[in-house]
N, CA, C and O atoms as a MOPAC input file, in Angstrom:
PM7 MOZYME 1SCF
protein

 N    164.32300 1   138.40100 1   153.15300 1
 C    163.63400 1   137.11200 1   152.89000 1
 C    164.01100 1   136.90000 1   151.37500 1
 O    163.82900 1   137.78600 1   150.54100 1
 N    164.52000 1   135.73300 1   151.09000 1
 C    164.94800 1   135.44800 1   149.69900 1
 C    163.85800 1   134.86900 1   148.93600 1
 O    163.92600 1   134.99100 1   147.71300 1
 N    162.81200 1   134.22900 1   149.46600 1
 C    161.81600 1   133.63600 1   148.70100 1
 C    160.61800 1   134.48100 1   148.73400 1
 O    159.62300 1   134.09400 1   149.34600 1
 N    160.64000 1   135.73900 1   148.04800 1
 C    159.51400 1   136.47600 1   148.19200 1
 C    158.96800 1   136.77300 1   146.69800 1
 O    159.52400 1   136.26700 1   145.72400 1
 N    158.01500 1   137.49700 1   146.59400 1
 C    157.26200 1   137.67600 1   145.36700 1
 C    157.18500 1   136.47200 1   144.64200 1
 O    156.65000 1   135.48200 1   145.14300 1
 N    157.70800 1   136.46000 1   143.41500 1
 C    157.81400 1   135.18100 1   142.60800 1
 C    159.01000 1   134.52900 1   142.58900 1
 O    159.17600 1   133.70900 1   141.68600 1
 N    160.00000 1   134.73200 1   143.49000 1
 C    161.36600 1   134.23000 1   143.36600 1
 C    161.35800 1   132.74600 1   143.58200 1
 O    162.32500 1   132.13800 1   143.12300 1
 N    160.50900 1   132.11900 1   144.15000 1
 C    160.41900 1   130.52900 1   144.20500 1
 C    159.96000 1   130.02000 1   142.95500 1
 O    160.13500 1   128.83400 1   142.67400 1
 N    159.35000 1   130.86300 1   142.12600 1
 C    158.69000 1   130.49000 1   140.98200 1
 C    157.61400 1   129.30100 1   141.14000 1
 O    157.52100 1   128.34400 1   140.37200 1
 N    156.91000 1   129.51100 1   142.14800 1
 C    155.70200 1   128.70900 1   142.31800 1
 C    154.46500 1   129.42600 1   142.25600 1
 O    154.16600 1   130.35600 1   143.00500 1
 N    153.70700 1   128.92500 1   141.27000 1
 C    152.24500 1   129.59400 1   141.17500 1
 C    151.48400 1   129.67300 1   142.38800 1
 O    151.71300 1   128.75600 1   143.17700 1
 N    150.56300 1   130.60300 1   142.77600 1
 C    149.81800 1   130.48100 1   143.90600 1
 C    148.66300 1   131.35100 1   143.73500 1
 O    148.65800 1   132.33100 1   142.99000 1
 N    147.61800 1   130.93500 1   144.49900 1
 C    146.32600 1   131.55000 1   144.48900 1
 C    146.39300 1   132.68900 1   145.49400 1
 O    146.64800 1   132.45700 1   146.67500 1
 N    146.15600 1   133.97100 1   145.01800 1
 C    146.25600 1   135.19600 1   145.88900 1
 C    144.97900 1   135.28200 1   146.74000 1
 O    143.85400 1   135.34800 1   146.24600 1
 N    145.24300 1   135.27500 1   148.07400 1
 C    143.83100 1   135.31200 1   148.86400 1
 C    143.18300 1   136.63900 1   148.82300 1
 O    143.80700 1   137.67400 1   148.58800 1
 N    141.80500 1   136.57800 1   149.07900 1
 C    140.99500 1   137.76100 1   149.10900 1
 C    140.64900 1   137.86400 1   150.51600 1
 O    139.57800 1   137.37500 1   150.87800 1
 N    141.40800 1   138.43400 1   151.35600 1
 C    141.23500 1   138.74400 1   152.61400 1
 C    141.54000 1   137.67200 1   153.78000 1
 O    141.31500 1   137.90700 1   154.96700 1
 N    142.04900 1   136.53300 1   153.32100 1
 C    142.36400 1   135.38200 1   154.14800 1
 C    143.81800 1   135.50900 1   154.59500 1
 O    144.60700 1   136.32600 1   154.12000 1
 N    144.09200 1   134.64500 1   155.53300 1
 C    145.44600 1   134.79500 1   156.11400 1
 C    146.28900 1   133.57700 1   155.76500 1
 O    147.16400 1   133.15700 1   156.52100 1
 N    145.98300 1   133.00400 1   154.54500 1
 C    146.69800 1   131.90500 1   154.12100 1
 C    146.91800 1   131.95900 1   152.62500 1
 O    146.27600 1   132.81300 1   152.01400 1
 N    147.70700 1   131.19500 1   151.97000 1
 C    147.86700 1   131.04100 1   150.50500 1
 C    147.95900 1   129.72000 1   150.01300 1
 O    148.68900 1   128.93200 1   150.61500 1
 N    147.35800 1   129.36800 1   149.05000 1
 C    147.58400 1   128.09800 1   148.29100 1
 C    148.59400 1   128.14100 1   147.33800 1
 O    148.52400 1   128.99900 1   146.45800 1
 N    149.62200 1   127.27500 1   147.37000 1
 C    150.74200 1   127.32800 1   146.50000 1
 C    150.59900 1   126.13000 1   145.58500 1
 O    150.20800 1   125.09800 1   146.13100 1
 N    150.83400 1   126.09300 1   144.37200 1
 C    150.76900 1   125.12800 1   143.32800 1
 C    152.05100 1   124.32500 1   143.37800 1
 O    153.07100 1   124.94400 1   143.07200 1
 N    152.16200 1   123.16700 1   143.68200 1
 C    153.41600 1   122.25000 1   143.80300 1
 C    153.27100 1   121.22800 1   142.65800 1
 O    154.15600 1   120.37300 1   142.61500 1
 N    152.37600 1   121.17900 1   141.79300 1
 C    152.10300 1   120.13700 1   140.77600 1
 C    153.33500 1   119.94400 1   140.00000 1
 O    153.54400 1   118.79900 1   139.59900 1
 N    154.17600 1   120.84700 1   139.72000 1
 C    155.26500 1   120.79500 1   138.86000 1
 C    156.37300 1   119.83700 1   139.37400 1
 O    157.29100 1   119.50100 1   138.62700 1
 N    156.28400 1   119.41700 1   140.60900 1
 C    157.29300 1   118.47200 1   141.11100 1
 C    156.75700 1   116.91300 1   141.07800 1
 O    157.36500 1   115.95100 1   141.54700 1
 N    155.63100 1   116.89000 1   140.49600 1
 C    155.13500 1   115.47100 1   140.10200 1
 C    154.88200 1   114.68600 1   141.27000 1
 O    154.92500 1   113.46200 1   141.14400 1
 N    154.59700 1   115.24000 1   142.50700 1
 C    154.33300 1   114.46100 1   143.64900 1
 C    152.91700 1   114.89300 1   144.28600 1
 O    152.45800 1   116.00900 1   144.04300 1
 N    152.32600 1   114.08900 1   145.00500 1
 C    151.05600 1   114.44700 1   145.66400 1
 C    151.27500 1   115.71600 1   146.73400 1
 O    152.38700 1   115.92300 1   147.22000 1
 N    150.33000 1   116.39300 1   146.99700 1
 C    150.54600 1   117.39900 1   147.94100 1
 C    150.82100 1   116.85600 1   149.37000 1
 O    151.46600 1   117.52800 1   150.17500 1
 N    150.36500 1   115.73800 1   149.64600 1
 C    150.75400 1   115.08100 1   150.88300 1
 C    152.25800 1   114.79900 1   150.87100 1
 O    152.93500 1   115.17000 1   151.83000 1
 N    152.85000 1   114.12100 1   149.76700 1
 C    154.30300 1   113.86000 1   149.81400 1
 C    154.89900 1   115.18100 1   149.70800 1
 O    155.95500 1   115.27300 1   150.33500 1
 N    154.53500 1   116.20800 1   149.11000 1
 C    155.39500 1   117.50100 1   149.27300 1
 C    155.39700 1   117.94200 1   150.73200 1
 O    156.39800 1   118.37400 1   151.30500 1
 N    154.31100 1   117.81300 1   151.23200 1
 C    154.27500 1   118.28100 1   152.76900 1
 C    155.17900 1   117.39000 1   153.54200 1
 O    155.94900 1   117.92900 1   154.33700 1
 N    155.18700 1   116.18400 1   153.42300 1
 C    156.11400 1   115.30700 1   154.24500 1
 C    157.54000 1   115.52100 1   153.82800 1
 O    158.44600 1   115.39700 1   154.65200 1
 N    157.77800 1   115.84700 1   152.53300 1
 C    159.23600 1   116.08100 1   152.16500 1
 C    159.69000 1   117.36400 1   152.77600 1
 O    160.82000 1   117.43400 1   153.26000 1
 N    158.79500 1   118.48300 1   152.78200 1
 C    159.14000 1   119.78300 1   153.34500 1
 C    159.38400 1   119.71000 1   154.85300 1
 O    160.22200 1   120.42400 1   155.40400 1
 N    158.63200 1   118.83400 1   155.49400 1
 C    158.84300 1   118.59900 1   156.85500 1
 C    160.20500 1   117.97300 1   157.23200 1
 O    160.95100 1   118.39300 1   158.11600 1
 N    160.42700 1   116.86100 1   156.39600 1
 C    161.80100 1   116.22400 1   156.62700 1
 C    162.98200 1   117.03300 1   156.19000 1
 O    164.05700 1   117.06900 1   156.78800 1
 N    162.67500 1   117.69800 1   155.05900 1
 C    164.03500 1   118.49300 1   154.41600 1
 C    164.17900 1   119.89700 1   155.01600 1
 O    165.31400 1   120.35900 1   155.13500 1
 N    163.13600 1   120.58900 1   155.39200 1
 C    163.35700 1   122.10000 1   155.84900 1
 C    162.67400 1   122.36800 1   157.14700 1
 O    162.67200 1   123.50700 1   157.61500 1
 N    162.06100 1   121.31000 1   157.78000 1
 C    161.46500 1   121.69900 1   159.04600 1
 C    160.37600 1   122.80000 1   159.01900 1
 O    160.22000 1   123.66000 1   159.88600 1
 N    159.65600 1   122.64300 1   157.90400 1
 C    158.54000 1   123.52600 1   157.61700 1
 C    157.19300 1   122.77200 1   157.54400 1
 O    157.11900 1   121.79800 1   156.79500 1
 N    156.15700 1   123.14600 1   158.24800 1
 C    154.87600 1   122.50100 1   158.19100 1
 C    153.95200 1   123.26800 1   157.35900 1
 O    153.70700 1   124.45200 1   157.58700 1
 N    153.40500 1   122.56600 1   156.33500 1
 C    152.39400 1   123.08500 1   155.48100 1
 C    151.27400 1   122.24000 1   155.67700 1
 O    151.35400 1   121.25700 1   156.41200 1
 N    150.15000 1   122.57400 1   155.02500 1
 C    148.92300 1   121.61500 1   155.02100 1
 C    148.66500 1   121.29600 1   153.65600 1
 O    148.54900 1   122.21800 1   152.84900 1
 N    148.55600 1   120.03900 1   153.27200 1
 C    148.19600 1   119.39300 1   151.96200 1
 C    146.82700 1   119.83100 1   151.48200 1
 O    145.84400 1   119.62900 1   152.19500 1
 N    146.72000 1   120.44600 1   150.25700 1
 C    145.48200 1   120.94100 1   149.73500 1
 C    144.43500 1   119.92400 1   149.75800 1
 O    143.24800 1   120.24100 1   149.82600 1
 N    144.84600 1   118.66900 1   149.70100 1
 C    143.69900 1   117.54200 1   149.55300 1
 C    143.10700 1   117.42100 1   150.95100 1
 O    142.13000 1   116.68700 1   151.09900 1
 N    143.60000 1   118.05600 1   151.95200 1
 C    142.80600 1   117.91300 1   153.19800 1
 C    141.59300 1   118.76300 1   153.29300 1
 O    140.84900 1   118.70600 1   154.27200 1
 N    141.37300 1   119.61300 1   152.20500 1
 C    140.35100 1   120.50700 1   152.24400 1
 C    139.24200 1   120.02300 1   151.18900 1
 O    138.05300 1   120.13400 1   151.48700 1
 N    139.58600 1   119.55300 1   150.11100 1
 C    138.84300 1   119.25400 1   148.96900 1
 C    139.66900 1   118.41000 1   148.05000 1
 O    140.89500 1   118.52100 1   148.06300 1
 N    139.03800 1   117.54100 1   147.22500 1
 C    139.75700 1   116.92200 1   146.08400 1
 C    140.40700 1   117.96400 1   145.18300 1
 O    141.50700 1   117.78800 1   144.65900 1
 N    139.71500 1   118.98500 1   145.04200 1
 C    140.30300 1   119.97400 1   144.10100 1
 C    141.68300 1   120.66300 1   144.57200 1
 O    142.47500 1   121.22200 1   143.81300 1
 N    141.83100 1   120.51300 1   146.03200 1
 C    143.02800 1   120.97000 1   146.59300 1
 C    144.23800 1   120.05100 1   146.24300 1
 O    145.32300 1   120.38200 1   146.72000 1
 N    144.18100 1   119.00900 1   145.51500 1
 C    145.32000 1   118.22100 1   145.42900 1
 C    146.14400 1   118.96300 1   144.33500 1
 O    145.69400 1   119.53900 1   143.34400 1
 N    147.51400 1   118.82500 1   144.73900 1
 C    148.56500 1   119.64700 1   144.03200 1
 C    148.89000 1   120.92800 1   144.43500 1
 O    149.60300 1   121.71400 1   143.81100 1
 N    148.27100 1   121.14000 1   145.64600 1
 C    148.55100 1   122.50300 1   146.22100 1
 C    148.80800 1   122.28500 1   147.67500 1
 O    148.36300 1   121.29300 1   148.25300 1
 N    149.52900 1   123.20800 1   148.28000 1
 C    149.85400 1   123.18300 1   149.82700 1
 C    149.23400 1   124.63400 1   150.35500 1
 O    149.14400 1   125.60800 1   149.60800 1
 N    148.90600 1   124.64000 1   151.45500 1
 C    148.46600 1   125.87300 1   152.07200 1
 C    149.44300 1   126.35300 1   153.18800 1
 O    149.73300 1   125.63900 1   154.14900 1
 N    149.87200 1   127.45700 1   153.01900 1
 C    150.72600 1   128.18700 1   153.91900 1
 C    149.98200 1   129.36300 1   154.69600 1
 O    149.43200 1   130.26100 1   154.05900 1
 N    149.98000 1   129.33600 1   155.98000 1
 C    149.39800 1   130.43300 1   156.81600 1
 C    150.32000 1   131.52600 1   156.91900 1
 O    151.50900 1   131.27100 1   157.11200 1
 N    149.95400 1   132.62400 1   156.82300 1
 C    150.85700 1   133.80900 1   157.17800 1
 C    150.16500 1   134.62100 1   158.27500 1
 O    150.20000 1   135.85100 1   158.23600 1
 N    149.55500 1   133.97900 1   159.22100 1
 C    149.23300 1   134.66300 1   160.46700 1
 C    150.15300 1   134.36100 1   161.54700 1
 O    149.95900 1   133.53200 1   162.43600 1
 N    151.30100 1   135.20000 1   161.37600 1
 C    152.32800 1   135.11800 1   162.29400 1
 C    153.20700 1   136.26000 1   162.33600 1
 O    152.89300 1   137.17000 1   161.56900 1
 N    154.26900 1   136.43800 1   163.07300 1
 C    155.08100 1   137.55300 1   163.04800 1
 C    156.02900 1   137.38800 1   161.75400 1
 O    156.29100 1   136.35500 1   161.13600 1
 N    156.45300 1   138.66600 1   161.53200 1
 C    157.28100 1   138.80600 1   160.07400 1
 C    158.45700 1   137.93800 1   160.16400 1
 O    158.81000 1   137.27800 1   159.18700 1
 N    159.15800 1   137.89600 1   161.41100 1
 C    160.54600 1   137.11900 1   161.38700 1
 C    160.09000 1   135.64600 1   161.21400 1
 O    160.83100 1   134.92800 1   160.54200 1
 N    159.01300 1   135.13300 1   161.71500 1
 C    158.52300 1   133.75200 1   161.41700 1
 C    158.43500 1   133.50200 1   160.07600 1
 O    159.04800 1   132.58200 1   159.53500 1
 N    157.52900 1   134.45300 1   159.36200 1
 C    157.23400 1   134.41600 1   157.94900 1
 C    158.53500 1   134.37400 1   157.05900 1
 O    158.61000 1   133.66400 1   156.05600 1
 N    159.48800 1   135.13900 1   157.47500 1
 C    160.64100 1   135.15700 1   156.70900 1
 C    161.44000 1   133.92200 1   156.78200 1
 O    162.03000 1   133.51300 1   155.78300 1
 N    161.49300 1   133.26500 1   157.98500 1
 C    162.10900 1   131.89000 1   158.07000 1
 C    161.31400 1   130.95400 1   157.36100 1
 O    161.92100 1   129.99700 1   156.88000 1
 N    160.06900 1   131.02200 1   157.18900 1
 C    159.36500 1   130.05200 1   156.57500 1
 C    159.62000 1   130.16800 1   155.14000 1
 O    159.76900 1   129.12000 1   154.51100 1
 N    159.69300 1   131.28300 1   154.53200 1
 C    159.99100 1   131.47100 1   153.24900 1
 C    161.31000 1   130.95600 1   152.84700 1
 O    161.48100 1   130.31700 1   151.80900 1
 N    162.28900 1   131.26000 1   153.73000 1
 C    163.60000 1   130.58900 1   153.55200 1
 C    163.60700 1   129.14400 1   153.52900 1
 O    164.29600 1   128.59700 1   152.66800 1
 N    162.92900 1   128.43000 1   154.36100 1
 C    162.72500 1   127.10700 1   154.43700 1
 C    162.00500 1   126.62500 1   153.19500 1
 O    162.44500 1   125.61800 1   152.63900 1
 N    160.94600 1   127.24000 1   152.70800 1
 C    160.29200 1   126.86300 1   151.43400 1
 C    161.22600 1   126.89400 1   150.34000 1
 O    161.36200 1   125.97200 1   149.53700 1
 N    161.88900 1   128.01600 1   150.32800 1
 C    162.91800 1   128.18100 1   149.19200 1
 C    163.97600 1   126.98000 1   149.14500 1
 O    164.27600 1   126.45800 1   148.07200 1
 N    164.52000 1   126.57100 1   150.35700 1
 C    165.26200 1   125.40100 1   150.45900 1
 C    164.68200 1   124.19500 1   149.93900 1
 O    165.40000 1   123.40000 1   149.33400 1
 N    163.42500 1   123.97100 1   150.11600 1
 C    162.81100 1   122.84700 1   149.75400 1
 C    162.62000 1   122.90200 1   148.12100 1
 O    162.91600 1   121.93800 1   147.41500 1
 N    162.17400 1   123.94700 1   147.67700 1
 C    162.09600 1   124.14700 1   146.12900 1
 C    163.49500 1   123.88200 1   145.51000 1
 O    163.63200 1   123.06100 1   144.60300 1
 N    164.57500 1   124.62600 1   146.04300 1
 C    165.88400 1   124.28100 1   145.61000 1
 C    166.25500 1   122.83700 1   145.49100 1
 O    166.81000 1   122.41000 1   144.47900 1
 N    165.97000 1   122.11800 1   146.46400 1
 C    166.37400 1   120.59400 1   146.59500 1
 C    165.54000 1   119.89600 1   145.53600 1
 O    166.07200 1   119.12400 1   144.73900 1
 N    164.22100 1   120.16100 1   145.51700 1
 C    163.38100 1   119.45000 1   144.63600 1
 C    163.61800 1   119.84300 1   143.08900 1
 O    163.32900 1   119.00500 1   142.23400 1
 N    164.09600 1   120.99800 1   142.74100 1
 C    164.31500 1   121.37300 1   141.50400 1
 C    165.59900 1   120.75900 1   141.12400 1
 O    165.74300 1   120.42800 1   139.94700 1
 N    166.54500 1   120.56700 1   141.96300 1
 C    167.88600 1   119.96400 1   141.64800 1
 C    167.56000 1   118.41400 1   141.53200 1
 O    168.21200 1   117.78100 1   140.70100 1
 N    166.61200 1   117.75000 1   142.28800 1
 C    166.40000 1   116.46700 1   141.96800 1
 C    165.55600 1   116.20200 1   140.67200 1
 O    165.75000 1   115.20900 1   139.97100 1
 N    164.74800 1   117.01000 1   140.44000 1
 C    163.98300 1   117.10700 1   139.21100 1
 C    164.92900 1   117.28400 1   137.99800 1
 O    164.74900 1   116.59200 1   136.99600 1
 N    165.77000 1   118.04700 1   138.04900 1
 C    166.87100 1   118.22000 1   136.91900 1
 C    167.81900 1   117.03000 1   136.83900 1
 O    168.42800 1   116.77200 1   135.80100 1
 N    167.92700 1   116.34200 1   137.90100 1
 C    168.73800 1   115.11600 1   137.87100 1
 C    167.92400 1   113.80200 1   137.52000 1
 O    168.44700 1   112.69200 1   137.41600 1
 N    166.58900 1   114.07000 1   137.35200 1
 C    165.67700 1   113.14000 1   137.12000 1
 C    165.56700 1   111.99000 1   138.19900 1
 O    165.49800 1   110.78700 1   137.94900 1
 N    165.56300 1   112.62100 1   139.52300 1
 C    165.46500 1   111.66400 1   140.76200 1
 C    164.19700 1   111.82400 1   141.21000 1
 O    163.95400 1   111.14400 1   142.20600 1
 N    163.16600 1   112.59800 1   140.74900 1
 C    161.83100 1   112.60700 1   141.15700 1
 C    160.94900 1   112.46900 1   139.98000 1
 O    159.72600 1   112.45400 1   140.12400 1

């Protein structure tokens, strides 16, 4: 798994016994809804936008890890792909 620990450089809220994690995506300057839509289109990975839960969830996405390890490894690779593409666009001032 390439996108493990902090290698994606995305802050997250560590869960206390839950099977999901909230990932902070504010650094990309887009809504959590837009980040989810981009991730679906770019990497075929479905996340839930944090604003679906509460207004305080805006700027976060939720990733469930209630699945098999091989599925989670693939999800992290797809998330890393999304982060790489958005980081490149941000560096080129395209977002």
